[in-house]
N, C-alpha and C positions, 0 to 999 in steps of 0.2 A: 503494501499498500504505501504512496507516493504523498510527498507533502503538500499542504491543500497549497491549489496554486491558484486556485477562484474561490470565489464567497457567494451564496445566496442571499437573499434580501426577503423576508420575512414582516409585512407591513400591517398594523394592527390599531385602527383606529386613529392614522396618522402617525402611529409611532415605526420606526423603521430600523429591521433588529439585522445584525450580518452575521452569517454561520458559514463556518468553513466548506467546501466543496473536495470529497475526497475521491480519487480514481485510483478504480484496482490496475490489477492487469489486464482483466478482462469483464467486460460486462458494462452496465451503466453507471455512471456517474455518484456518489453518494452523499444526501446532505447531514452533515454531521450538526445534530440537535443532543449532543448529549448534555450541552450548558440551557440547553431550552427554558426549563422551567425555572434556573436559576438567575435566567435572561430574563424572561416576560413573566413568570408565573402560570403558564400555561405549558397543558402536554398533548401531545395529537392522538389522532383516533384512529386506528388501523383494524378493525376486529379481525382477526384471522392473522394477521403480520402477514399480510399479500403485498405490502410496499414497504416493509420496514427489514433493514439488514441487522439484526442480531448478535452478529459478531463479523470478524475477518477470518479466514480460513484459508489456507494451501493445497488442502485435499484433492478437492471435486469443484470443478465448471460445467454449468450447463446453460448452452446457448436452445433454449425451446424451439426460435423462429429459423435458427438451422439443423434442429435437429443434431445436435452435436453433446456430447458426455464425454468431459476431459477428466482423468486422474492422474493426478500431479502432473499435466500435461498430454497423457498418453493417451488417444481415442480410446474409445469401449470398446471399437469394432478389432482394433488391431491386437490390444489385450487380449481379448476372448477368440482370437483366430489363432496367435501366434503364440499366446503365455499360456499359465494356469493360476489358479484360484491362492494357490499358496503362494506363489511368487506375486501375485497382484496384492495378497496379503500384505506380503512383505515392503511392498511400494509404497502403498496406503499408510503403512504403519510407519515407517522411518524414513519417506519420502524420495526415496531413489530407487530404481529398478536393482537388485541385486547382483555381485558376481560369482561365478558358480562356485565360488568356497563357502560365502556367504548364504545362499540361497540353500547348500546340502546343509548347514550350520544349523539353519533357518528351520529347513522341514526335517531335520532330527528333531531338535527341542520339543515341535511341536507334535510327533508320533510319540515323542516318551512320556506327555503327557495327558495323552486322550484316554485315561483309564480314570475312572473317577471314585472318591473312598465308597468304600464298602459298604459301609452303613448309611451311605446313601438311597443302598437300593431299599431302605425299612421306609426310605418316606414315600416311595411308590404305592405300598399298602394301605395308605392311610386315603387315600384316592379309591374311589367309585371306579367300578372299571370301566364304565361308559365317560368318566372323565373327558373334557375337549382336552388332548395334547394341548395346546396352548396353556391352561389352566394348570396343568402339569408344570413346564417348562416354566412359568410366569415362580412359581413355588419352588422348583429344584435350582431352578438359576439362583433367585434370590435367598435360599439357604447357602450355596457355597459360602457363602462370607462366613458360615458357623463351623464351616468344616476348615477354613483355608486362612487364619489367623495371620499369616506371617505373611499375606499380600494385599490388606486392608489401609494399610497407609500412606494415602493420596501424597502427602509429603515426601515420602520415599521415592527416589528415581528407580531404584532397584524393584522394588514393592509393585509399582504400577509395573514395568519390563514383565516380569513375575504374572501378575494378575492378568496381563494386554495376553500373553502364551497359553496360561491356563481354560481361557473363558476360546479361546480359537480354537482351542484341542479340546475341549470339552462338550463343547454343545452341541456337534453331531452325535456325539455316544448321551447325552441326555432325550436328544429329540429320538433316536432309533432305539432306548429305552420306554418312552414315553410310548410312543407305534405300537413296541412290542407287549406295553403293558396293555394299552386297547383291545390287544386281538386275542389276549390269553396267551402267548406265547412266552418262553424264557427268554431274559436278554440275552446275548451277543456279546461276551468282549471282545474290544477292537484290536485289532489286530498291526503290530508293527512289521510286517513284512510288506503292507500295502498301503496304496497310495487314498490321500485324502477322499476322495468324490468314493473309491471302489469300498473301502472301508464304510464307508456310511452304510451303502448300501448293502452289505454283506453284513452289517450288525440288524441291518432293518429287516432282509429276507432270508435271511439263511436261518434255519434251523438241524437242531443237532442229531435229526433221525439221517440225514445223509450231506452227501460234501456240497458246496455252492461254490461255482465258480462266476467269479463278475466278468459278463460281456465287458470290452472293452470301447462300444460303441456305448451301452449306456454309461459307463465310466464318464465315456469325455460328455457326453450329455449332460450329465450331472454336474460337473467339475461347470461346467458354462453358464447351467443355471447361477451357482454358488458367486460365479465370476460378475454375471450381469448382474446380480442383483447387490454386489457388494457394497457399494455406497451412493445414495443418492442426491448428496447437497443436504441442504437444512431444512427437512423433508418435517413431517408430525413426531414420527419415533427422536428421530437426529436431533429435534429439537428437544424433546422430553429428557432425552441421557443429557444433556448440554446442563439443562435447566435443574433437573435431578443433581447433577455433580457438580454445581454452581454453588449447593449448600453444604459442600462435603462430603455430601454419601460414599459409600466403599464402592468400590467397582461393580461390583457384583448386583446391589442395590442399584444402580445405576443403569444396567443393562436390562433386569429384569423392570423396572421401568419402560424402558424401551420396547421390552415384548409387550408388556400389556399395550399399549399405545398402537403398535403394528398389529393386534389384536382386531381392532376396527375393521369394520368392512368397508368402510372408505379408506381404509390405507393397506392395509396387508391380504385381506381375502379378496382381491381383483380376480384374480385366475380362479381363485372358486366360484368367484358368482359368472363366471364366466363357464366353468362346467357345466353348473346349473343351466343356464340359459339355453349350452346344448342339449342338455338333457329333455328341458322345456319343446324345442323344438322337434326332438321326437326321432325324427327321420329324414330321409334328403325330401322328399317329398314334396313334404312341409315346409322348405328353405322359403320359394317365394313367397307363399303367405305373410311369413315373419319379418322377412325384407320389406314388405310392402305396408308392416304395421310400424318399422322401423324411419319410416319413408312419412308415416303419418303423424302430422306435429300433434293432433289429436287424442294420440295413442299413446298410451306410457310407457309402454315397449320401447328399449334401447338396446342397441348389438352390444352388449359387454364383451372387452377385448378387443372393440374397435375406438380408435383416436387415445389422444392425453390432454390432461391438464397441461404437463409443460410440454412438450413437443408438438408446436403447429406444424407439420410438415410429413416427418414422422419417427417413429422410436428409432434411434440408430442401434440399439439392443435387439431389435426385432428380425434384423437381418440375419442374424451370427444366428441368433437362437430357431430362424426357419428354417437356416443348413443345421441342425441336429434334430427339431418336427422331422425334417424328412426322413434323415439316418434311422432316427428311432421307430419310425411306421413302417421303411422299407424292413427292418431287421424284425419284428413285432406284428405287422401289416395290421389291417382293419376291417377285416374281412368279416369277424365276428363282435366287432365291437360297435351297434350303430351311433353311438356318440364321437367315437372320431371318425365314422363316415360322414357324419353332419358336419362335423368341422374343416372335413379335406374340400368338402362342396360348398360349405358356407364361404370360405375362405375365395374359390374359386369365383362364386358367382358375384363376392363381394366387389372384389378387386376388380371384377369386369364393367360393373356398374358407374355409369359416370356419373350419378348422385354422392356416390359414395370417394368417389376420387374429388368432385370439385369441393366434398366438404371437409378431404384430406380425413376422411373415417378410414384408415389402416387399420390393417391388426396390427397391435400393439405386442410388446415381450412380454404379459397376461393370458393372451390367448396364447402364445405357443408354448409356454410353459406349463401351462394348466394342461395342453394338449400331451406334452410329454407325462410329464406325472401323472394322467390317468395311464396311457401306454403302460408306462413298467409298473405299473399296479398300485399306487398309494392311494389310497382314501381321501377325497377332496380335503378332510380334514388337518390332514399331515400338509396341506400345502404351505399354511400360514406357518407352521412351525421347521417348515425348509427358506421358506422364507427369512425366518428369525435368526436361524444358523448361517446362511448367507451374508446377511447385514450384521452381522454382528463384529465382524473385523471394523466396518463401516463406524459404528457406534463408537468403539472402542478408539478410533484411529481419533473420531473426533471429541472423545470425552476426555484424550493423551493431550491433545493441542492447548484445550480450553485447560487443563490443570496448569498447564505449561505456560499461560500465558502470562504473566504478571501483574497484568491488569483487570484479572477476570476477579469478577466482585458476585454477589449471588444475585441470583436473579428475580427484579421484582416488577413485574407489569403495573402498567396504571388503569385504571378506569374512569369511562365518564360513567357517573353516581345519579342513576334518573330516580332514586328512591326519596320514601318523604325525609324532609328534614328535621330536624329537634323538637322532640317534643316529649312533654310529663306525662310522669306515668300515673295511670289512675287507679285503682285498688279495685279489685274482683267485681268488689258489692255493687258498685257506680258506675260499671261500662254496661 
């Protein structure tokens, strides 16, 4: 962030006030209003913070008009096409791509921390078998602070480092345990000879009765899902993690807060909503009916998984995810899965329809990730936990960046109060 070179003038009742304008390395300039209240006695009003920069960051940049997503300056399509998830984790966490030696050391360190404390297994028996996996993740991730006391001091750089590695390493194990618990199967321990994505798939789908071999195409698709969801700038859950962290809360509590926010259907549940829509359509012959409904302004039906609030032209993650979806569907087939048949045909008809092209309603990353996870055999209840697993590195990186910022203060949003003004209490007998 450069030193202010411009100023903005605010005029209220004939009185003018000057505020510095900050210029980022990319994106729009920002009016620095930190001294607004002290100078004018007023606040700004910005519900949902749609026009407010809550922090400065060097991690992720999004240009929705261009369809651009950069992690530390690297385009997401290059990272997803040429890199892999743990290398992207290193990039987000430390700010630069690792050399071969650094990457090997980092992968080894993560692999050596994938097991969870044995007593944590007892937590799962406290949940009903039909508990949502996200409920289990919120509880077990928050509970990690009760087991790993040597990595909760946020003022100790070494402890911050250990906590970061533990969260990256143990999240797949906890997510897989949550899945196994809900389907009534025994937990599967991680294996140190498998890569990150393969390990997760094995912990989810292997059973003691037979050997399980991870298909490399499925492993690569899983790794891409992790990579494409690793971070997405200051979204709702990331902002939640930052706000929780500003109070000095331990890292496990902060990530649990992020998981709780991600659970909301308006945030992490988009690919689940997409699959539910495909099931509502039901069969290929009903697609024209639903496309017509999507075009009808008086019909509340909307095509889920098409278009994006941030990306106005195309989702840069979707191109890579489509490649994986095509590979997975070719491997596993769609002949016996009506939902996947609908997905493929809906994609084809929507992309060929000028209405959707004109309105830039393109299939987004949620559309393709939902297709892949459905084809792999994951129930929709696991879609959001997998999103949380993927996004953990983004949360940790943002948390770490904020903790290391010397100007950090506890978050304290203001409000526009519209309630009753001061009034006297009256006894209950006289009301």
